[in-house]
C-alpha positions, 0 to 999 in steps of 0.5 A: 105847386098850388096844392103844396102852397094850400097844404102849407097854409093849412098846416101853418094855422095853429088849430089845424096843426093841433088837430093833425098832431092830435090825430097822429098821437091818437093813431100812435096810442091806438097802435101801442094799446093794440100791440100790448093787448096782442102781447098779453094775449100771447103771454096768456096762451104761453102760460096755458100751454105751459100748464098743460105741458106740466100736466102732461109731464106730471111735473106739477106733482114731482118737480125735483124728484130723486131716486130716494124720494118718497113720491116715487111709485112704490109696490109690486109691478105685478098684480097682487092676488093669491089666485088668478080670480083675486088678481082679476078682481083687483084689476077690475076694482082699480079700473072701476075706482079710477073711473068713478073718482073722475066722475064717470060711470062704468056701464059694463065690465068683463074680466078676461082671465084666459085671453091671448096673453094669459099664458104669459101671466097677463090678465085683462079687463074690458070696461065700457064707461061714460066719462067727460072729455077732461076726465078721459085724459086723467083716467088714462093717466090714473090707470097707467101711473103707479104700481102695479104696471097696467097697460091700455091695450085698446081704447075706443071713444065715441061721443054719447050725443052721437048715439042719441042717448044724452047731450051732457057732453059725456063720452062713451069709452071702451077700454081694455086694460091689462096687467101681469099677475106675478103668480102666473109665471 
């Protein structure tokens, strides 16, 4: 009982009561501020995730696209070219253009006109290139989106810093892309 009386005497003094009140209010303000900071950081994470999801889905370019919309891919789904060599060159040009537009560089390339699927009219390009990590995702989308239909058959990615050649954060990518030539039917 002696401790209760001492605490009661302490709290009945105006200065002590004001100090306790100020301490409790400071704790409450701290709790509110930390909760708001946490909510704002979670909101920023959700916004960033939503933006990434839109980029993955391609919704940022086509929000409400109908079948008759001009934004739909147009053209032939097959590789164009009078001969298999011209079609192979067009495929190589498309891959090379996609890499260079995204800030990458093509180290080597090879057109495979007589691969395992050549009988079905498919042509393949094997390209070795260097590109930064954000550009790799955009490269894969650029190659497979639109017309003609192109398919990524093989993708091998290696960090160029692990090779000891550079430390600029570029990735070395081996990419095999194929498309069907309409003259090959």
